[in-house]
N, C-alpha and C positions, 0 to 999 in steps of 0.2 A: 775421143768418143765413145770408146766400148766401157772404157773406165768408168768415166762417167756414167752411162747406163746402169751400170753394174749397181753403182750404190745409189741410184736414184728408186731401182727394184728395190734392195733391200730396205732401202729408205720405208717403201713404200709397204713394205712385208711386216715390220717392223709396227707401223703406224697403225697397219689393221689388224695386229697381232693385240696391241697395247688398246685399242679401241674395241675388239669381239672380250679382250678381258674386263674392259672394264665396264661393258653393257651388263655379262655374266655376274661380275663383283654386286653392281644393282640392281640386278634381280632377283640375284641371291638374297642380297642384304634385306629388300621390297616381301619378297614371299616369304622371307624369316618374321618381320615384322608384322604382317598379315597375319601368319598362322600364331604367332605368340598371340596376339589380340584378339582371334577368335579362340582361342585356347581361355583366354583367359573372359572371355564373354560368355563363351559354356560354360565355365567354371561357374561364375558369378550367377547365370541364368540357373543352374545344379543347385545353387547354393537358396538359391531363391524359391525354387520348387519343393526343395527338401524341407525348408524351416514350416517347420509344423506351427499351422496357425491358433494362437490362445484360446480359449475359451471364455467366451464372454457370459458373464454373470450380471444378472439382476434380481436387484431387491426389491419384492415388490410388497407392497401392503392393501388389502382389499379388507372394507369394513361392509357389513349388511347396513340395514336401514337406519337412517339418522333421522329421530322424530324427535318432536317436543312437544309432551302435555305441560297441560297449564302447573302444574304440579313442579315441573321443572322451570319454566318462567318463574312460577312463583319464587320457588327458593335463588333465583339468578337476579330475583329484581335488586338495585341499590336504592331506596327512598330516599338518602342524604343525594346521592348525587343525577335519582330519576333514571337511571341508566342498567344496561343489562350486562352480565360478565357467566356465561358460562366454562370458561378456559378450567374450572375446578373442576369439573366434570371430567375432565378428559387426563388427568394426572395421573391415573392408575395405567394409562392405556399409551401414555405417549411416548416410551421408551421405543414400540412399536413401530413409530411411526419416523424417528431421529435417524435411522442409518436406510430407512428405504430410498431407491432410485425412483419410485413411481410409487402413488399413493392414490384408490380407487375406493368411493364407498357408493350408497344408493339414497338420494333425500328426498324424504317422505315429508317434510316437513314444507311448507310456505311460508315465503315473505310479502307476502302481498300488502302490507304496509299498517302500520297501527292507525291509520282511519279506519280501515277495515272491522279494526277489532283483533286482539289476539286471542287465540282459541285453540283446544284441543279437539282431542276423539269426539267424533267422525271426520270433522270437518278441519285440517290443523293447518295455524296458520302462526308464523314463530316470529320473537322480536330480530331484526336484522341483526341483530350484533352477533347473532347465532355462527353467522354466515362468515363474519371475519376472525371469530373463535377457530371455524372448523378450519380456514386458513392456515390460522396461526397454530394450530395441533399439525398440521403439515398435506391436508389433501391436495391433491393436483387437479383430479377430474372427478366429477359429481356426475352422476347416472340419474337423469326428470324423467325417466316415461315409468309410471307407476300408478298406482288406481287410486295417487291422491293427488297426483297433480293437478286435477281441475276441482281442486275442494272449493277454491275461490274464483273459478270463472277464470275464462282464459285470460281476463286483464290481470289476475294475481299469479297466475302462469310467469306471465311476461313480464312481471315487477320480479318474481322470483329469480329469472336469468338474468334481469340489470343489476339484482342485488349479487348475484356470483360473479358475474365481473367485474362490477365494483370493487368486490375481495379481490380477485386474480384468480377464481377459481375457474376450470374449462368444465366445459358441459355439455351432455350428448342425451336426445332423446328426444327433447322437444324443443319447439321452434318459437320464437318471436313475427320470424318473416319467411314467406317459401323458399328464398335466395338461402338463406342459414339453411335451410332443412335440406338440402340440395348438396352439404358440404360432408365430407366426414373427419371425422377427429381423428388424427395420425399424428403418435407423436414420434421418436427419433428418442429413443431409450438405451444408452450406451452403445450406441452404433446400430441398433435394432428397429426397424421402423414397425412399430405396432397401431391396430386399427382397431377402436373402441365402438361398440355400437349396443343401442339400449333398447329394447322394444315392452311393450304392455300389453296384457291381454283386454285390461278394460281399464276406463274412469271411474268405478262405482253408480253409474247411471249417470253421471252427468256429459251432458254431450257439448261438443264443441260446436261456435258458430258457425251459420253457413259460409263459406267460402273460408274455411280456417281448419280445413281437412288436415293439410300439411302439419299443423300444429305439434304431434304428436305421433312419431311411432308405432305403430299399432298390429299385433302380432295378425297375420289375415289367417284367419279360423277354417274360412273354408277352403284353401290350399294345403292349409296345414306346412308351411312355409315361409322361411323367411330368406330371401334373393334364393331359391332353391334347395336351401337346406332344410331337411327334413326334419321336424320336431313333433313330440305326442304333449298334450295338456290334460290335466281335469278339466271337466265341464263346472263352470262354477254356476254356483244355487242362482236362480233367480233371484231369491229373497235379498242375496248380498247386492247384487245391481238396484235394487230399489230401495238399497240403504237399511236391511232387517239385521243391524246387527245385534239387536238383542236377542235372534238364531243365533250369530255368531258366536256372540257371546257364551250362550249356556251350553256352546259346543264341548266335548269333551276334551280334556288338556291336553291328551295324548294324541301326537301324530299320527300315530299309527293305525288308530281306531278311528271309525267311519261316526258319522252324524247324520242321521236324519233332520235337513232343516226344514222340512216341510210340515213336519211334526209339530211343533210350535208356533201357533198360529201368530201373527203381528198382532201385536198393538194398535188400536186405533184413538187418534188425537186429532180430534175438531179444530179448523182453522181457526174459529172463535180461541179456543185455549193456547194453541201456540202463537197466535197475535198475544194474546194476556201475558205469558210466560215471558215471552221473547220480547217483547215492544213497549210491552207493559202498557199498552191500549187496544181497546177496541174500534174495527173497524168496521162492523157489522153493517153500518147503511152506506158504505161503499160499492161498487162493483164490484165482481167474481171478478173478473179479472185483472182492476186495482188492488186486490186483498190478495191476489193469489202472488202478483210480480212482485210485489212490495216484502211477502216474505221468503221467494225464490232470492230474492236479489240480495236480502238482510243476510239469508243464510247458504246461500250455494253461491254469491258473488254472481248470479246471472238469468236470465229470465227463459223458460220453457214454454214461450209462446206456440210452438208448434205441436205442443204435446196434446189431448184434450183433459179436462176438467179433475175427472178421477182420477187419472195416472200423476195430476200436478197435485193434488193431495193428499193424494196416499205417500207418494215420493216425499211432501215435507212433513208426514204423520211420521214416516219411520226414520226420516233422520233426527229428528225433533227427540222420538222414544229411544234413538241412539245417544244423543247427548244426552237426556236424562239416566239412563241407563248407566252412562259412562262414571256419570258422579259418584256411583255408587263403589267405584273402586279409588276415588283421590284419595291418595295417601298421605296428604297434609290434614283432610277432615279428619282421616283417620286416626291420625296423631293427636290433635286437637281435641277427641273425643275420648280416647286412652286417659290424656289427662287429665282431663274435666272428671272422669271416671275418675281416678286415683285420688286427684284432691276430694271430691267427694268422701271417698270411703277414709280419709284420714279422716276427716270433718266427725264422721261417726264415729268411728274410734276413739278419738280424743273424747266426746262428748258421751259415750260408754264407758270412760277411764273415768270422767270426772264425776257420776252418778254411781257406779259402783265404789 
């Protein structure tokens, strides 16, 4: 029995030693694997942390005012197809748009529609094809809040936004609905989020209809701030707010010289004169309210019924004088007059040559 007991004890000791060795081996192997994994993770994390971020470059093209005078849309008109093509006007600057990640501009033309009548300074309304050509040029965004955005009234402004939507150009600054005015234009450009804002100091004296105050982002002149950002601005002469562009045209060409806008009195055009020249009719037998409303709708695309009679007449007179004044700078007429002058001069020379 003693010999058997000794063997059992020896066997138990051997098994105990084997179990201890097995546990030790497993524990050591597990710890080694865990340390290796942790080291590998730490090394990987270190590499990720130390890896420098690449610089992000954004190529941005920013353009100034997009305007369309009558000389522009006359030249862009194709009589054989009864259509417009403005693309040739942008051939020399197309290279600045080709590699742009985003292209932004300011639109001071309106797309109020052909029925309203295409017009130039001071109340702009351009052919709708211009919107398509601006998109094809490369414009992504156009700022629409400016002093000309109400040249054709609220309806003209809304139609302008619709044409931009149709052309695929995003816009900011003016809005067709209050819901739209509460949204911000935010674009992801190469991984960077950029917000775009557009505000104007005024609309050349043309007011929004009641209840449509949301439609244009206006600078708060009293608080001198936009969303808490301080800014400074120059006071705009009252004559400009009443469309006294005659005085504006007469100012010095130097942007560094001041011009006394009040030194040149505005010309006055009677309501009958404006009716005769613009509408080819005399409405003197009609009521004053009907006459004013008719001319205002024709010139501004809206009616200023809340203003007193004299203010409305002054506004019409000033706008009419500005329109008439702008005709002096019509480059097409100038070219035609120069051509006619040269032809008459050549004819006189030929007659003199024959006589002598």
